[in-house]
N, C-alpha and C positions, 0 to 999 in steps of 0.2 A: 050111131049118130052120124049125120052127114058131115063131110069135111068143111063145107061152107058154114054150117052152124057152129062147129068147133072153132073155126077161125074167128067168127064173129064174137063168140063168148070170150076168147082170148083177148081180143081187142077191147072189149068192155072191161074185163078185169085189169088190163094194163092201164086203161084210162082212169079207173077208180083208184088204182094204186098211185098213179101220177098225181091225182087230186090230193091224196093224203100226204104225199111228199111235199107238194107245193104248200099245203097248209102248215105243215111242221116247219118249213123253211122260212115262212114269213112271220113266225112268232117273234115277239120282241125280246128274244133271248140274245144277249150280246155275242155269243159264239156263232149265231146263225145270221143269215143275210138280213133278217128282220131287225136284228139289233143294230146293224150298221145303218139301216134305213132310219131307225129311231134316232140315232145320233145325228144323222144328216138333217132330219126334220128339226131336231133341237137346235142345230146350228143355224138353220134357215130362220127359225122363229126368233132366237135370241141375238143372232148376228155374231156370235163368238163360238169357237170350237171348244168342246170339253177338254180339260187338261189331259195330257198323256198319262199321267198317274191314274186319273179316274178311269180312262179307257182301259188301262191295264188291269185294274181291279175289277172292272165290269166284265172283261173277258174271262178272268179267272173265276168269278162268281158264276158266269154262264156255263163254263166248262164243268164246274163242280155240280151245278144243277143238272146238266145233261148226263154226266156220269152217274149221278145218283138216280136219275130217272131210269137209265139203262140197267143199273144194278137192281133196282126195284122190280122192273119188268122181268129180268132174268131170274130173280129170286121167286117171283110168282110162277114162272114157267116150271122151275125146278120143284117148287112146292106142289103144283098140280100134277106133275109127273109121278111123284111118289105118294100122292094122297090116295 
């Protein structure tokens, strides 16, 4: 394989990986930037900020969701490894 072709393929893979990360980051999960954007949009529409207690619970729920998703994906990887 020519070095120019390899470099081009690496750039394409990096771009696709970046798109995946961007998509995951904009999801309206409170622990991610999309969650903060969602709360900002809520504040713009209603004219009042959500309570600090609500934001705290939303952050905890988002983190539990993300950790659960990571454990699920890790469990599937382990399951497929020994299958």
